[in-house]
C-alpha positions as CSV (number, residue, x, y, z in Angstrom):
1,M,-0.5,48.2,-32.4
2,A,1.2,47.2,-29.1
3,L,-0.8,45.2,-26.6
4,S,-0.4,45.5,-22.9
5,V,0.5,42.5,-20.8
6,T,-3.1,42.1,-19.7
7,E,-4.3,42.1,-23.3
8,R,-1.7,39.6,-24.2
9,V,-2.7,37.3,-21.4
10,A,-6.4,37.6,-22.5
11,V,-5.5,36.7,-26.1
12,L,-3.4,33.7,-25.0
13,G,-6.2,32.5,-22.7
14,A,-8.7,32.7,-25.5
15,V,-6.5,30.7,-27.8
16,A,-5.8,28.1,-25.1
17,F,-9.4,27.7,-24.1
18,S,-10.6,27.4,-27.7
19,A,-7.9,24.8,-28.6
20,G,-8.4,22.8,-25.4
21,P,-11.7,21.0,-26.3
22,A,-10.3,20.1,-29.7
23,W,-7.3,18.4,-28.2
24,G,-9.2,16.9,-25.4
25,Y,-11.6,15.0,-27.6
26,G,-9.9,11.6,-28.3
27,G,-12.7,10.3,-30.5
28,G,-12.4,6.7,-29.5
29,Y,-9.8,5.5,-31.9
30,H,-6.8,7.2,-30.2
31,S,-7.8,6.6,-26.7
32,G,-7.2,3.5,-24.6
33,P,-4.3,1.1,-24.2
34,G,-3.7,0.7,-28.0
35,M,-2.9,4.3,-28.5
36,M,0.9,3.9,-28.6
37,Y,0.8,1.2,-31.2
38,G,-2.2,2.1,-33.3
39,G,-2.9,5.8,-33.0
40,W,0.6,7.2,-33.2
41,G,2.0,4.9,-35.9
42,G,3.7,2.5,-33.5
43,G,7.3,1.6,-33.0
44,L,10.2,4.0,-33.4
45,F,8.0,6.3,-35.6
46,G,5.5,6.7,-32.8
47,W,8.2,7.7,-30.3
48,L,9.7,10.1,-32.8
49,L,6.3,11.7,-33.5
50,M,5.6,12.1,-29.8
51,F,9.0,13.7,-29.3
52,L,8.3,16.2,-32.1
53,V,4.9,17.0,-30.7
54,V,6.4,17.7,-27.2
55,V,9.1,19.9,-28.8
56,L,6.5,21.8,-30.8
57,V,4.3,22.4,-27.7
58,L,7.3,23.6,-25.7
59,A,8.3,26.0,-28.6
60,V,4.8,27.4,-28.7
61,V,4.7,27.9,-24.9
62,I,8.1,29.6,-24.9
63,G,7.2,31.8,-27.9
64,A,3.9,32.8,-26.2
65,L,5.7,33.7,-23.0
66,R,8.3,35.7,-24.8
67,W,5.6,37.5,-26.8
68,M,3.5,38.1,-23.6
69,F,6.3,39.6,-21.5
70,G,8.2,41.2,-24.4
71,S,11.7,39.7,-23.8
72,G,12.2,39.4,-27.5
73,H,11.8,43.2,-28.1
74,R,15.1,44.7,-27.0
75,A,15.4,48.3,-28.1
76,A,18.6,49.3,-29.8
77,A,20.8,51.9,-28.1
78,M,19.2,55.2,-28.9
79,P,21.0,58.5,-29.5
80,P,20.5,61.2,-26.9
81,P,17.4,63.4,-27.4
82,A,18.0,66.6,-29.4
83,G,18.1,68.8,-26.3
84,G,19.9,66.3,-24.1
85,K,23.6,65.8,-23.4
86,S,25.7,63.0,-24.7
87,A,27.8,60.9,-22.3
88,L,30.9,62.7,-23.5
89,D,29.4,66.1,-22.8
90,I,28.6,65.0,-19.2
91,L,32.1,63.5,-18.8
92,E,33.7,66.8,-20.0
93,E,31.5,68.8,-17.5
94,R,32.6,66.5,-14.6
95,F,36.2,67.0,-15.5
96,A,35.7,70.8,-15.8
97,R,34.1,70.8,-12.3
98,G,37.0,68.8,-10.9
99,E,35.0,65.8,-10.0
100,I,37.4,63.5,-11.8
101,D,41.1,63.8,-12.5
102,K,42.8,63.8,-16.0
103,A,43.7,60.1,-15.9
104,E,40.1,59.0,-15.2
105,F,38.8,61.5,-17.8
106,E,41.2,60.1,-20.5
107,E,40.3,56.5,-19.6
108,K,36.5,57.1,-19.7
109,R,36.8,59.1,-22.9
110,R,38.7,56.3,-24.5
111,L,36.0,53.8,-23.4
112,L,33.2,56.0,-24.8
113,S,34.9,56.5,-28.1
114,K,34.8,52.7,-28.9
């Protein structure tokens, strides 16, 4: 089931607004001047933990944007439709009509055959 961009934005907004109050509530223990030393573990571990949280948040945001706008869904090169002409057929027609000369035809045919 493919969602449109509008539906993806709505889903992302619903997730963001539902998670916001949970993250916004500090409780009391983790808020205030002692947060860096008491709430996050303190010292080097606290800085490492904060770095990992920032990386995780960035990864989620980037993943959500790629999901929303579909940049991760590149379609593979598809063969021409059953009734359509291939690129080689079109090239041969152009050569037959005299639009391109033999040298250009050979070069383009060689490129298409790769």
